[in-house]
C-alpha positions, 0 to 999 in steps of 0.5 A, a space after each residue: 500500500 502507498 500512503 497518498 499525502 499529496 493533499 496534505 502537502 499542498 495544504 501546507 502552502 500558505 496562499 499569500 498573494 494572488 500568484 501563490 493562490 493560483 498555483 494552489 487553486 490549480 493543484 487542488 482542482 487536479 487532486 480533488 478532481 481525481 479523488 476517490 468517489 467514496 473518499 471523506 476525511 478531514 484533509 479532504 474537507 480542509 481541501 474544499 475549504 481552501 479551494 473556496 478561499 483561493 477562489 476568492 483571490 482569483 477572478 472568475 475568468 481566470 478560474 474558468 480558464 483553468 477548468 478549460 485546460 486540457 490536462 485537468 480531470 474532473 471526475 469527482 461529483 462533489 467537486 463539480 457540484 461545488 463549482 457549478 454553484 460558482 459564477 456563471 463562467 466557472 459553472 459553465 466551464 465546470 459542466 463542460 469539463 466534467 467527466 462523470 458517468 450517467 449514474 453520477 449525473 442522475 444523482 448530481 442534477 438535483 443538486 446543481 442550480 437551475 442556471 447551471 443545468 442549462 449548460 448541461 443540455 449542450 453536452 452531446 455525450 449525455 445519456 438517456 437517463 440524465 436527459 430524462 431527468 432534465 426533461 422532467 425539470 423542464 430543461 429541453 435540448 437546444 433548438 428553435 424557441 417555442 412559439 409560446 415563449 417570448 424570445 428577445 423581440 417576439 413577433 406579434 401574435 396572430 389572432 386565432 383563426 376560426 376553426 375550419 369546417 370539417 372537410 375530410 375529403 379535401 385538404 385544409 390548405 389554410 391550416 397548413 399555411 398558418 402552420 408554415 407561417 408560425 414556423 417561419 416566425 419562429 425561425 426569424 425569432 431564433 435568428 434575431 436572438 442569435 444576432 443579439 447574443 452575438 452583438 452582446 458577446 462582441 461588446 463584452 469582448 471589446 470592453 474586456 480588451 479595452 481594460 486588459 493589460 495585454 494584447 493577443 499576439 498578432 502576425 506581421 500582416 501589415 494591419 493598420 491601427 493595431 496598437 501593441 500594448 506593453 506587457 508587465 507581468 507574465 506567469 509561467 511554468 518551466 521544465 527541469 532544464 529551465 525551458 518555458 512549457 506554460 505561459 498565460 494564453 496571451 503571450 504563450 506563442 511568444 514565450 513558450 520554448 524560451 530557455 531561462 538557463 541561458 543566463 549563468 546565475 539562473 542556470 546555476 539556480 536551476 541546476 541546484 533546484 533553488 528558488 529564483 529571487 529577482 534574477 535579471 533576464 533580457 528578452 529579445 523578440 516581439 515588442 510586447 516582450 522585448 526588454 529587461 525582466 526580473 524572474 521570481 520562481 519557486 522550484 516544483 517537485 513531483 509529489 509522488 517521487 520527489 523528482 525536480 520537475 521545474 519552476 513555477 513563477 512570474 516574469 515582471 518588468 524591471 523598474 528601469 533598464 538594467 545595468 550590466 551585471 557586475 563582473 564576478 569577483 576573482 578569487 585570489 590564487 591562494 583561495 582557489 588553491 584552498 578550494 581545490 585542496 578541499 575537493 581533493 581531500 574528500 576522495 583521498 580520505 575515502 580511499 584511505 578509510 577503505 584501505 585501512 578497513 581492508 588492512 585491519 580486516 574489519 569486515 572479515 578475513 583478507 589475504 595477506 597480499 591484499 592487506 599489504 597492498 592496502 597498507 601501501 595505499 593507506 600510506 600513500 594516501 597519508 603522504 598525499 594528505 600531508 602534502 596537501 596540508 603543506 600546500 594549504 599552509 603555504 597558501 594561507 601564509 603567503 596570502 596573509 590569511 594565517 600567521 604563526 602562533 606567538 610564544 617563546 621558543 629556544 631556537 638553539 635547543 630546537 636546533 640541537 634536538 633536530 640534529 639528534 633526530 637526524 643522526 639516525 640518517 647522517 651517522 651511518 654516512 659519516 655526515 651531519 651538521 656542525 653547530 656553533 652558537 655565541 650563547 647557550 640559548 636563542 629565544 625567539 618570539 614564536 611558539 615552540 611547535 612552530 620553531 621545531 617545524 621550521 628547524 626540521 623542515 630546513 635541516 631535513 631538506 639539507 640532510 637529504 642532499 648531503 653526500 657521505 662524509 659532508 658536514 656543513 656548518 650551522 651557526 646561531 648569532 644575535 643581531 643589533 639590540 632593539 634599544 640601540 639606533 642605526 646611523 639615521 637614529 631609527 630603532 633596530 629590532 633584535 634578531 636571532 640569525 641561524 646561518 646554514 651552509 648549503 651541501 655541495 649538491 645545493 650550493 651549485 644551484 642558482 637561486 631559480 632552481 634552488 627555490 623552484 617548486 618542482 625541484 625534486 628531492 632524493 628518494 632517500 630519507 629524510 625527505 624534504 616533503 611531497 613537493 620537493 626541495 624548492 617547495 620546502 624552502 619556499 614554505 620555510 620562507 613563508 613561515 619566517 615572513 609570517 613570524 616577521 623574519 626572513 629566509 634568504 640565500 647569501 652565496 653558499 649559505 642560507 640565513 634564517 632571521 627571526 625576531 628575538 624575544 628579549 634584548 641582548 647585548 649588541 653584536 656585529 651585524 652579519 653581512 648578508 652578502 658574505 655571511 660570517 664566512 670565516 668561522 664556517 668551514 665545510 668539513 670534507 670526508 
C-alpha cells in the first residue's frame, strides 16, 4: 500500500498573494478532481475549504480558464457540484469539463442550480437517463424557441383563426399555411436572438480588451491601427532544464520554448533546484516582450517521487533598464588553491578509510597480499594528505590569511634536538651538521611547535642532499639590540640569525632552481616533503615572513632571521652578502 499525502502537502502552502493562490487553486482542482468517489476525511474537507478561499483571490475568468485546460480531470461529483454553484463562467466551464458517468449525473442534477443545468443540455455525450431527468425539470435540448415563449423581440401574435369546417375529403390548405407561417416566425425569432447574443458577446469582448493589460499576439500582416500594448507581468511554468512549457494564453506563442538557463546565475539556480529571487533576464523578440525582466520562481517537485520537475513563477518588468551585471569577483590564487585542496581531500580520505578497513580486516578475513597492498595505499594516501596540508599552509601564509602562533621558543635547543633526530640518517654516512652558537640559548618570539617545524623542515631538506662524509656548518648569532639606533637614529629590532651552509649538491644551484617548486628531492630519507626541495624552502620562507623574519640565500649559505624575544647585548651585524664566512668551514670526508 502507498500512503497518498499529496493533499496534505499542498495544504501546507500558505496562499499569500494572488500568484501563490493560483498555483494552489490549480493543484487542488487536479487532486480533488481525481479523488476517490467514496473518499471523506478531514484533509479532504480542509481541501474544499481552501479551494473556496483561493477562489476568492482569483477572478472568475481566470478560474474558468483553468477548468478549460486540457490536462485537468474532473471526475469527482462533489467537486463539480461545488463549482457549478460558482459564477456563471466557472459553472459553465465546470459542466463542460466534467467527466462523470450517467449514474453520477442522475444523482448530481438535483443538486446543481437551475442556471447551471442549462449548460448541461449542450453536452452531446449525455445519456438517456440524465436527459430524462432534465426533461422532467423542464430543461429541453437546444433548438428553435417555442412559439409560446417570448424570445428577445417576439413577433406579434396572430389572432386565432376560426376553426375550419370539417372537410375530410379535401385538404385544409389554410391550416397548413398558418402552420408554415408560425414556423417561419419562429425561425426569424431564433435568428434575431442569435444576432443579439452575438452583438452582446462582441461588446463584452471589446470592453474586456479595452481594460486588459495585454494584447493577443498578432502576425506581421501589415494591419493598420493595431496598437501593441506593453506587457508587465507574465506567469509561467518551466521544465527541469529551465525551458518555458506554460505561459498565460496571451503571450504563450511568444514565450513558450524560451530557455531561462541561458543566463549563468539562473542556470546555476536551476541546476541546484533553488528558488529564483529577482534574477535579471533580457528578452529579445516581439515588442510586447522585448526588454529587461526580473524572474521570481519557486522550484516544483513531483509529489509522488520527489523528482525536480521545474519552476513555477512570474516574469515582471524591471523598474528601469538594467545595468550590466557586475563582473564576478576573482578569487585570489591562494583561495582557489584552498578550494581545490578541499575537493581533493574528500576522495583521498575515502580511499584511505577503505584501505585501512581492508588492512585491519574489519569486515572479515583478507589475504595477506591484499592487506599489504592496502597498507601501501593507506600510506600513500597519508603522504598525499600531508602534502596537501603543506600546500594549504603555504597558501594561507603567503596570502596573509594565517600567521604563526606567538610564544617563546629556544631556537638553539630546537636546533640541537633536530640534529639528534637526524643522526639516525647522517651517522651511518659519516655526515651531519656542525653547530656553533655565541650563547647557550636563542629565544625567539614564536611558539615552540612552530620553531621545531621550521628547524626540521630546513635541516631535513639539507640532510637529504648531503653526500657521505659532508658536514656543513650551522651557526646561531644575535643581531643589533632593539634599544640601540642605526646611523639615521631609527630603532633596530633584535634578531636571532641561524646561518646554514648549503651541501655541495645545493650550493651549485642558482637561486631559480634552488627555490623552484618542482625541484625534486632524493628518494632517500629524510625527505624534504611531497613537493620537493624548492617547495620546502619556499614554505620555510613563508613561515619566517609570517613570524616577521626572513629566509634568504647569501652565496653558499642560507640565513634564517627571526625576531628575538628579549634584548641582548649588541653584536656585529652579519653581512648578508658574505655571511660570517670565516668561522664556517665545510668539513670534507
